[in-house]
Structure formats: C-alpha cells, structure tokens
BASE-308242 format. One line per 5 residues: number of its first residue (from 0); their letters; for each residue x, z, y of C-alpha. Coordinates in Angstrom, 2 decimals, decimal comma, always signed. Each point is the difference from the previous one (the first is absolute). Layout:
<pts>
NUM) A) X Z Y  ... .
</pts>
This chain:
<pts>
0) MENII) -2,32 -25,37 +28,31  +1,94 -0,74 -3,12  -0,29 +2,43 -2,87  +2,34 -0,14 -2,96  -0,21 +1,42 -3,52 .
5) QDIDI) +2,42 +2,71 -1,04  +0,42 +3,08 -2,17  +2,19 +1,84 +2,51  -0,81 +1,32 +3,43  +0,79 -2,05 +3,08 .
10) LDRNS) +2,92 +0,89 +2,23  -1,03 +1,71 +3,20  +1,57 -1,74 +2,99  +0,90 +3,27 +1,70  +1,57 +1,89 -2,89 .
15) QEATE) +0,95 -2,72 -2,48  -1,31 +2,38 -2,66  -2,72 -0,79 -2,52  -3,35 +1,14 +1,33  -3,69 -0,47 -0,64 .
20) TIETS) -2,00 -1,62 +2,79  -2,92 +2,42 +0,50  -1,98 +1,16 +3,00  -2,63 +2,72 +0,16  -2,69 +0,75 +2,54 .
25) KEENT) +0,58 +2,39 +2,88  -2,07 +3,04 +0,98  -2,80 -0,86 +2,42  -2,67 +2,43 +1,16  -2,67 -1,46 +2,25 .
30) GKKKK) -2,82 +2,17 -1,31  -1,26 -2,33 -2,74  -1,46 +1,67 -3,07  +1,91 -1,79 -2,73  +3,70 -0,56 -0,73 .
35) LYIES) +1,75 -3,14 -1,25  +3,43 -0,01 -1,60  +1,58 -3,44 -0,39  +3,30 -0,81 -1,69  +1,52 -3,47 +0,36 .
40) YGCQM) +2,53 -1,79 -2,19  +1,99 -3,22 +0,30  +0,26 -2,37 +2,92  -0,74 +0,22 +3,71  -3,26 -1,90 -0,56 .
45) NFADS) -1,24 +2,92 -2,11  +0,90 +2,50 +2,71  -1,84 -2,13 +2,58  -3,01 -0,22 -2,34  -0,08 +3,79 -0,33 .
50) EVVSS) -0,31 +0,24 +3,78  -3,03 -2,32 -0,21  -1,50 +2,11 -2,80  +0,49 +3,19 +2,03  -1,77 -1,59 +2,96 .
55) IMKDN) -2,97 -0,99 -2,15  -0,26 +3,47 -1,52  +0,46 +1,69 +3,37  -3,04 -1,88 +1,29  -1,89 +1,40 -2,96 .
60) GYDTT) +0,73 +3,69 +0,49  +3,53 +0,58 -1,35  +3,12 +1,52 +1,52  +3,29 -0,53 -1,83  +1,98 +2,79 -1,64 .
65) SDFET) +3,60 +0,29 -1,16  -1,00 +2,41 -2,81  -1,77 -1,74 -2,89  -1,21 +3,31 -1,44  -2,30 +0,44 +3,02 .
70) ADVIF) -1,33 -3,57 -0,05  -3,56 -1,09 -0,78  +1,25 -3,52 -0,71  +3,41 -1,11 -1,29  +1,02 -3,65 +0,21 .
75) LNTCS) +3,12 -1,52 -1,53  +0,78 -3,34 +1,65  +2,00 -1,63 -2,74  +2,62 -2,66 -0,65  +0,04 -2,21 -3,11 .
80) IREKA) +3,28 -1,77 +0,67  +2,10 +2,31 -2,16  -0,71 +1,79 -3,25  +1,61 +3,12 +1,46  -2,53 +0,10 +2,86 .
85) ELTVR) -2,90 -0,11 -2,45  +1,55 +2,74 -2,17  +0,43 +2,17 +3,11  -3,68 -0,42 +0,87  -1,04 +0,95 -3,52 .
90) RRLGQ) +2,12 +3,16 +0,22  -1,61 +0,87 +3,32  -3,46 -0,49 -1,47  +0,94 +2,57 -2,63  +1,02 +2,46 +2,72 .
95) FNKVK) -3,22 -0,59 +1,92  -1,98 +0,54 -3,21  +1,16 +3,62 -0,08  -1,38 +0,53 +3,52  -3,23 -1,82 -0,84 .
100) KRNPD) -0,63 +2,38 -2,90  -0,06 +2,83 +2,55  -2,08 -2,07 +2,41  -2,35 -2,31 -1,95  -1,59 -1,28 +3,22 .
105) MTIGV) +3,25 -1,68 +1,01  -0,06 -3,82 -0,01  +3,12 -1,91 -1,06  +0,46 -3,69 +0,70  +2,61 -2,63 -0,78 .
110) LGCMA) +0,33 -2,70 +2,66  +2,04 -3,15 +0,46  +1,92 -2,27 -2,32  +0,01 +2,23 -3,09  -3,76 +0,46 +0,36 .
115) ERLKE) -0,43 -3,76 +0,11  +2,21 -0,60 -3,04  -1,07 +2,88 -2,25  -3,58 +0,75 +1,03  -1,44 +0,18 -3,56 .
120) QLLEE) +2,85 +2,13 -1,31  -0,17 +2,39 +2,93  -3,73 +0,55 -0,44  +0,09 +0,27 -3,78  +3,31 +1,74 -0,70 .
125) EKIVD) +0,54 +2,19 +3,06  -2,99 +2,32 -0,14  +0,79 +1,54 +3,38  -0,26 -3,29 +1,91  -3,39 -0,12 +1,71 .
130) VVVGP) +0,55 -2,94 +2,38  +1,93 -3,25 -0,52  +0,30 -2,28 +3,05  +1,97 -3,19 +0,58  +1,78 -0,93 +3,26 .
135) DAYRD) -2,93 -2,01 +1,40  -2,77 +2,55 -0,59  +1,03 +2,93 +2,20  -3,09 -0,30 +2,22  -2,05 +0,98 -3,06 .
140) LPNLV) +1,89 +3,27 -0,56  -2,56 +2,39 +1,60  -2,76 -1,44 -2,22  +2,21 +0,13 -3,07  +0,91 +3,63 +0,64 .
145) QTAES) -3,70 +0,84 +0,25  -0,59 -1,79 -3,30  +2,81 +2,02 -1,62  -1,40 +3,25 +1,42  -3,27 -0,75 -1,77 .
150) GQKAV) +1,86 -0,01 -3,31  +0,46 -3,74 -0,49  +3,23 -2,00 -0,18  +0,45 -2,17 +3,09  +1,96 -3,27 +0,05 .
155) NTFLS) +0,42 -2,92 +2,39  +2,92 -2,35 -0,60  -1,53 -3,10 +1,57  +2,67 -2,23 +1,56  -1,14 -1,45 +3,30 .
160) REETY) +1,02 -3,25 +1,67  -1,01 +1,26 +3,43  +0,80 +3,74 +0,25  +2,82 +0,86 +2,44  -1,26 +3,38 +1,38 .
165) ADISP) +0,62 -1,47 +3,46  -2,65 +2,19 +1,67  +1,27 +3,32 -1,40  +2,34 +2,13 +2,09  +2,42 +1,63 -2,49 .
170) VRLNS) +0,65 +3,74 -0,04  +3,79 +0,38 +0,33  +0,57 +2,34 -2,93  +3,69 +0,82 +0,21  +0,99 -1,71 +3,19 .
175) NGVSA) +2,99 +1,13 +2,03  -1,94 -1,03 +3,10  +2,56 -2,73 +0,73  -0,43 -2,66 -2,70  -3,16 -1,31 -1,68 .
180) FISIM) -1,05 -2,65 -2,51  -2,50 -2,74 +0,78  -1,37 -2,02 -2,90  -0,34 -3,66 +1,07  -1,09 -1,57 -3,28 .
185) RGCDN) -0,97 +0,85 -3,56  +0,59 -1,49 -3,42  +2,54 -2,55 -1,15  -0,18 -3,66 -1,04  +3,54 -0,07 -1,41 .
190) MCSFC) +0,05 +0,23 -3,77  +3,47 +1,42 -0,60  +0,18 +0,35 -3,76  +1,21 +3,63 +0,07  -2,63 +1,30 +2,43 .
195) VVPFT) -3,50 +1,44 -0,48  -0,99 -0,01 +3,69  -2,10 -3,22 -0,07  -2,04 +1,54 -2,83  -0,45 +3,42 +1,62 .
200) RGRER) -0,36 -0,94 +3,68  -1,67 -3,38 -0,24  +0,33 -3,16 +2,05  +1,73 -0,15 +3,35  -2,02 +0,40 +3,19 .
205) SRDPY) +1,13 +0,56 +3,56  -1,43 +2,52 +2,43  -1,41 -0,89 +3,41  +3,03 -0,05 +2,39  -2,01 +1,47 +2,85 .
210) SIVKE) -0,77 +3,11 -2,05  +3,71 +0,27 -0,87  +1,01 -0,17 +3,67  -2,71 +2,52 +0,91  +1,28 +2,45 -2,64 .
215) AEDLF) +3,57 -0,41 +1,28  -1,16 +0,53 +3,59  -1,85 +3,16 -0,98  +3,07 +1,32 -1,79  +2,19 -0,69 +3,03 .
220) DQGYK) -2,52 +1,78 +2,25  +0,20 +3,00 -2,37  +3,79 +0,15 +0,45  +1,20 -2,01 -3,01  +3,10 -2,06 +0,70 .
225) EVTLL) +0,24 -2,09 -3,18  -2,40 -1,88 -2,27  +0,73 -1,65 -3,34  -2,23 -2,95 -0,89  -0,68 +0,08 -3,75 .
230) GQNVD) -0,93 -2,64 -2,54  +0,99 -1,08 -3,49  +1,37 -3,16 +1,66  -0,27 +0,20 +3,77  +1,42 -3,50 +0,56 .
235) SYKWS) -3,10 -1,55 -1,54  -2,24 +1,77 +2,54  -2,44 -2,56 +1,40  -3,26 +0,69 +1,78  -2,43 -2,43 +1,55 .
240) EDENN) -3,21 +0,86 +1,75  -1,76 -2,80 -1,86  +0,87 +1,26 -3,48  +0,31 +3,74 +0,53  -2,52 +0,95 +2,65 .
245) KAWLE) -3,15 -2,08 +0,55  -1,38 +2,44 +2,59  +3,19 -0,15 +2,05  -0,04 -3,82 -0,24  -3,55 -0,15 +1,40 .
250) KKEKK) +0,96 +2,39 +2,81  +3,03 -2,12 +0,94  -1,98 -3,26 -0,13  -2,66 +1,42 +2,32  +2,75 +0,78 +2,51 .
255) GEEVQ) +1,47 -3,47 -0,42  +3,28 +1,46 -1,29  +2,30 -1,77 -2,45  -0,02 +1,13 -3,61  +3,40 +1,37 -0,97 .
260) VVNFA) +1,96 +0,12 -3,24  +2,37 +2,98 -0,07  +3,05 -0,07 -2,28  +2,49 +2,81 -0,55  +2,33 -1,09 +2,80 .
265) NLIEM) -2,98 +0,03 +2,39  -1,07 +3,44 -1,23  +3,34 +1,78 +0,46  +0,21 -1,50 +3,50  -3,48 +1,34 +0,83 .
270) VAKIA) +1,00 +3,49 -1,14  +3,40 -0,15 +1,72  -1,69 -0,81 +3,31  -1,95 +3,28 -0,02  +2,96 +1,87 +1,52 .
275) PDLRV) +3,79 -0,39 +0,06  +0,31 +3,62 -1,19  -2,02 -0,65 -3,17  +2,27 -0,99 -2,86  -1,41 -2,46 -2,53 .
280) RFSTS) +1,09 -0,12 -3,62  -1,50 -1,82 -2,98  +0,22 -0,08 -3,77  +0,22 -1,90 -2,30  +1,22 -3,56 +0,55 .
285) HPKDI) +0,04 -2,53 -2,82  +3,04 -2,31 -0,07  -2,19 -3,03 -0,66  -2,03 +0,58 +3,18  +2,33 +1,45 +2,64 .
290) TDEVL) +0,12 -2,58 +2,83  +2,35 -0,77 +2,84  -3,00 +0,55 +2,32  -0,15 +3,64 -1,09  +3,77 +0,40 +0,46 .
295) HTMKR) -0,07 -1,53 +3,49  -2,93 +2,29 +0,95  +2,03 +2,99 -1,18  +2,88 -1,15 +2,17  -2,17 -0,38 +3,12 .
300) YDNIC) -1,26 +3,59 -0,04  +2,42 +2,92 +0,06  -2,70 +2,33 -1,32  -0,47 -2,00 -3,21  +2,48 +1,77 -2,25 .
305) KCLHL) +2,89 -2,00 -1,36  -0,44 +0,83 -3,66  -1,39 -2,17 -2,80  -0,96 +1,11 -3,47  +0,56 -3,24 -1,93 .
310) PAQSG) -0,24 +0,77 -3,73  +2,18 -2,29 -2,11  -0,68 +1,57 -3,43  +2,75 -2,15 -1,57  +2,87 -2,21 +1,08 .
315) NSRVL) -0,56 -2,60 -2,73  -2,38 -2,93 +0,37  -1,05 -0,12 -3,67  -0,93 +3,69 +0,01  -1,83 -0,44 +3,31 .
320) DLMNR) -2,00 -2,80 -1,62  -0,91 +2,28 -2,93  -1,06 +2,61 +2,55  -2,15 -2,69 +1,68  +1,55 +0,79 +3,35 .
325) TYTRE) -0,42 -3,67 +1,09  +3,41 -0,23 +1,68  +3,56 -0,58 -1,16  +3,28 +1,70 +0,71  +0,79 -2,82 +2,44 .
330) WYINR) -3,32 +0,43 +1,85  +0,60 +3,73 +0,32  +3,51 -0,54 +1,38  -1,43 -2,51 +2,49  -2,40 +2,67 +1,30 .
335) VDAVR) +2,80 +2,57 +0,25  +2,12 -2,52 +1,92  -2,93 -0,54 +2,40  -0,28 +3,76 +0,58  +3,72 +0,26 +0,78 .
340) EILGQ) -0,04 -3,06 +2,26  -3,09 +0,98 +2,01  +0,21 +3,80 +0,01  +3,71 +0,56 -0,52  +2,04 +2,16 -2,35 .
345) ECAIT) -1,51 +3,17 +1,49  -3,42 -0,70 -1,54  -0,39 +2,13 -3,13  -1,09 -1,71 -3,21  -1,29 +2,13 -2,87 .
350) SDMIA) -1,10 -1,03 -3,46  -1,45 +0,81 -3,41  +1,99 -0,78 -3,15  -1,02 +0,00 -3,66  +2,64 +0,35 -2,71 .
355) GFCSE) -0,55 -1,26 -3,53  -3,07 -2,19 +0,40  -1,10 -1,86 -3,13  +2,80 -2,17 -1,49  +2,38 +0,64 +2,94 .
360) TEEEH) +3,56 -0,85 -1,08  +3,17 +1,72 +1,10  +0,92 -3,03 +2,13  -3,41 +0,11 +1,71  +0,45 +3,70 +0,71 .
365) QETLT) +3,35 -0,82 +1,61  -1,85 -2,45 +2,31  -2,07 +2,91 +1,27  +3,21 +1,84 +0,84  +1,46 -3,07 +1,77 .
370) LMDYV) -3,21 -0,40 +2,00  +0,39 +3,61 +1,12  +3,56 -0,80 +1,05  -1,25 -2,98 +2,02  -2,91 +1,70 +1,76 .
375) KYDFS) +1,54 +3,45 +0,59  -3,23 +1,96 -0,26  -0,28 +3,13 +2,09  -2,16 +1,64 -2,66  -1,75 -0,93 -3,24 .
380) YMFFY) -2,61 +1,40 -2,33  +1,53 -0,48 -3,44  -1,71 +0,11 -3,38  +0,34 -1,04 -3,59  -2,83 -1,99 -1,49 .
385) SERPG) -2,69 +1,75 -1,99  -2,92 -1,98 -1,33  -3,42 +0,74 +1,50  -3,16 -0,78 -2,01  -2,14 -2,81 +1,35 .
390) TLAAK) +2,73 -1,79 +1,94  +0,91 -3,63 -0,62  +3,45 +1,05 -1,20  -1,51 +2,31 -2,61  -2,15 -2,86 -1,27 .
395) KFEDD) +2,61 -2,76 +0,07  +3,47 +1,49 -0,49  +1,78 +2,36 -2,33  +1,51 +3,11 +1,58  +3,22 -0,69 -1,88 .
400) IPLEV) +2,80 +1,64 +2,01  +1,16 +3,27 -1,64  -0,62 +3,12 +2,07  +3,68 +0,94 +0,14  +0,81 -3,50 +1,37 .
405) KKRRL) -2,73 +0,32 +2,64  +1,33 +3,37 +1,09  +3,59 -1,25 +0,17  -1,01 -3,04 +2,06  -2,09 +2,18 +2,29 .
410) QEIIN) +2,94 +2,35 +0,54  +2,19 -2,95 +0,97  -2,63 -1,08 +2,53  -0,24 +3,54 +1,38  +3,79 +0,30 +0,28 .
415) KQQAT) +0,16 -3,33 +1,82  -2,76 +1,01 +2,41  +1,50 +3,38 +0,81  +3,31 -1,62 +0,88  -1,73 -2,63 +2,13 .
420) SLERN) -2,22 +2,55 +1,75  +3,10 +1,93 +1,04  +1,69 -3,22 +1,12  -3,03 -0,98 +2,11  -0,29 +3,50 +1,51 .
425) KLDLG) +3,68 -0,02 +1,00  -0,76 -3,01 +2,23  -1,94 +2,39 +2,25  +2,93 +2,34 +0,58  +0,92 +0,14 +3,69 .
430) KIQTV) -3,24 -1,74 +1,01  -2,90 +1,38 +2,02  -3,37 -0,24 -1,71  -3,44 +0,62 +1,44  -1,66 +2,59 -2,20 .
435) LIEGT) -3,65 +1,04 -0,15  -0,06 +3,74 -0,76  -2,26 +0,84 -2,96  +0,63 +3,74 -0,16  +2,37 +2,67 -1,21 .
440) SKRSE) +2,62 -0,87 -2,60  -0,79 +1,14 -3,54  +3,33 +1,81 -0,18  +0,14 +1,87 +3,29  -2,38 +1,20 +2,70 .
445) EQLQG) +2,79 -0,61 +2,49  +0,01 -3,75 -0,66  -2,50 -2,76 +0,55  -0,51 -3,20 -1,93  -1,37 -3,39 +0,92 .
450) RTTAN) +0,33 -3,66 -0,86  +1,64 -3,02 +1,53  -1,66 -3,39 +0,33  +1,67 -0,83 -3,33  -1,88 +2,94 -1,59 .
455) KVVIF) +3,16 +2,04 -0,54  -0,25 +3,79 +0,15  +2,13 +1,61 +2,71  +0,81 +3,75 +0,21  +1,15 +1,55 +3,28 .
460) PKEGF) +0,07 +3,37 +1,84  -3,37 +1,21 +1,20  +0,97 +1,04 +3,53  -3,13 -0,34 +2,17  -1,52 -3,09 -1,59 .
465) KKGQY) -3,41 -0,21 -1,62  -1,92 -1,92 -2,61  -1,32 -3,34 +1,27  +2,80 -0,58 +2,52  +2,32 -2,98 +0,00 .
470) VNVLI) +3,67 +0,96 +0,35  +3,28 -1,89 -0,03  +2,29 +1,31 -2,73  +3,70 -0,74 -0,38  +0,63 -0,38 -3,75 .
475) EDCST) +3,04 +2,02 -1,02  -0,25 +0,28 -3,78  -2,07 -1,23 -2,93  -0,81 +0,36 -3,69  -1,57 -2,56 -2,32 .
480) ATLFG) -3,47 +0,98 +1,24  +0,40 +1,64 +3,43  +1,64 -0,45 +3,40  +1,29 +2,95 +2,03  +0,67 +0,17 +3,73 .
485) KVVS) -0,69 +1,51 +3,41  -2,33 -0,89 +2,82  +1,61 -1,75 +2,97  -1,38 -0,99 +3,36 .
</pts>
C-alpha cells in the first residue's frame, strides 16, 4: 500500500474534501475487567493492524471502549509517512496527558511506524508515553503493559523477518459488517526514495495462503460480502511451503502431495473461489510488478472487483528514476494499456501523485498532467512533496522546489483529476450497476449507499433494501465522487 509524503490532508473519495484518516475503537462489553481505547492513523494496513492488536488484548482481559477517558490502556497506532500525521499524534498525546493526570494508573502506548522511527524521542521527550511498540512486536503487548504498570518504560521495536500474525483472528473494530480487511503480507522491499515504510515495517514477507483463505471463509460465514487483501505491494506476494512453512512442507510430503508455490494471481483465485457472492478487492499494486496473469485472473472471476490502484507518482521518467520507482513512463503506459485491453474501459484505475519532487521542472510536471490525460484515472490521492527524515531522498537530494510552486502544481493536478473523475462517472449514466449495499447514506436516513465493482459510491432510495444485499441500480446522475440512481429489477 503506497504511502506518500505531504503537508496537506488527503482527499476523501466520498466527499472530495480534505480529511484526516483516523479510526477509533468501538464500544465492546463482554464482561472483561479492563478497557482498551485504540486510535489508528494513516493507511489501511494500520487499521488492519489495530484489529490484530485488539484481538491480542482481548485474549488478555480487555474489552474495547469508544471513550478514552474510561480506558485503562490507550494505544495510538501511528503513521510516519507525513509530518502532519506525527504532529497530530503529538497533539493527541497532550490531550491524553490531561486525562492521565486525573488517572495516574492509565497506560499510554504509541504503536506502529512512528514508534519504530522515533522510539528514543518518544520515551525521552514524551513523558506520558509508557509503551513504545513497533509493527512486528504486537504479540508482546500484554507483557509490555504489565512492565509499564510496574512503573518501568516498556519498548519493543524489533523488526521481524517472519512475523505475519497469520494465526490471529482480528477483532473487527469499526466494521460495517459487510466489508473487511485481510492482511496478506507485511513489510516492503521497494526502496522508493520518498518513503519510510521499508525502515518502519521491515523486509517483505508473505503470509500463508491457507490462513488467508480460512480468514476469508470465516468472514463470509459471518455474513461479510467483501474482503480487501492488503499489502504494501500485493503483486510481489509469493509463498512457498518450502521457504515459509517447514511444518506444512513435512505434512504435505508425508501425504505424497506436491509442494506448491503460490503467487498473487493464484491467491486471488483461491479467495474468489470461496463463493461467487464474496467480492474480492486488493491494494496496493506496484506498476513494476502487475502481471498479465493477475489481469486475466481478474477477468475470469466476476467477483474479483474491476478496480486497480496503480500509483504512478509522476509522469516523467527522470523523476521516477530519482524516486527509485524502477519503471519508466513508457513501462507504466504499457501496464495501463494491458489493463484496458484485458479488462476493458470499465475497469477503474486509481493512482497516487506527488507534485514538486526534488528538482522537478515545469516540463516534467506537465508530463504528469499528460499522463493523467492518457490514463483517465477514476480517482487519485494527490500530494505535494515534503521531505521525511531518514528517507533516501532526504539523504541524497535537495528539497529545492519552492512551497508556492508545489502548491500551484498540486492544484493543477487536483483540477485535472476532478474533471477526469466527473468525465469517468458520466460514462455510467444510463447503465445498470450491481451495487453491494454498505449501509445508510451519510446525508439521509431515507437513502442507502453501496459500491460498484469499480469501487464507486452509489446513492439510491432506501425502499425495502438492507445492508449486505446486492442490488441492480440504474445510474441517473453523478458528481465528481458519487453516482446516483434507483434500484431496478
């Protein structure tokens, strides 16, 4: 899952307004003595990790609460991709400090990428931080909390080359009961020069595919109708019984069964075969790794959603080289052409774009705009570059584009995308789309909302329909971010 550096908030795909990406724990009362409040920032991987953390703590005597003032333990699962995210966490720590003064027995912990990157500072400067835990050490949380309760600072930021949390059944913190995340791999081996993820989440490792399928089956049995397979770069997913699971290899050999290597195309097919009514999504694809095999697998199965997040970052080959993206403009266009040829114009393509990367010229910025014209993205996450400490770009390049130039270039990218999003949405007018209902519309209790296979939000009259149903909706109107219609037989 690609994460980009910025000093402004991302655009929310439903509202097109700047918003912070934050999730908090829900209220759960199963009779346990202690309460956990967890607040998550950043990407979908962080939200999925918080569900793993909640499961671990639940097994150790904690219910979750939506009110941090009543919590025995507060965790902030943090993001280090943007300076703004780190500043937000520091502000929240200040707010929690006021509560901790009234309740000295409260334990406060910082988890995730920021914990990994700033562990010494958090322990030394932020006096209210009792626990600091990196993304690969969540199993140790109960012990660390006990250590903190005894009056000692507790830290574990060890980066593992094996940990995937495959055996932990996540607690679905803020689930709508229809869609759920499944983490299929951890870490990242790509060294994009603007990104801190390889330093905060460690090396890439893939999760046992059988545990992934089992988790998806369990979700479907519980009534979920959609799963999203998550990884920093899902296309590089590769699991072999020989390398990843010696016990499973011995078990298979005793049965005389062939040892299998599972790639990403194999994995999405395995999940798609669970049930035709279970939609399968995934994020994020890397342009250097997306294969025709994956695209043909998507075409074969109607329940594999026709939407690809294919972050370009820039439309210029020199800038892409500075970013260490390991592909060129021509390579990227070749992959887009393959998507259109195999999956058709209806397949949505979304992207990430960075404006004003180190030494980017005006002509190179214009190449980003012309790439957007060529691809016709349905949606993009758009940012201007802001240097992050510890990245390769911070070490090698000068952040030399003036802020006002970055902001102007970003606005041109945003304007282009908004026009293209509206153009792409207008293609759905008069068409019937199958929509999975996610719940009531945010604007009216008399309307429902759901998503198409292309991940577009559709609003329509409630009538007698319910969350979790598939309905056919005739699209009658649209905005840059939303489709509107009515259910038809």
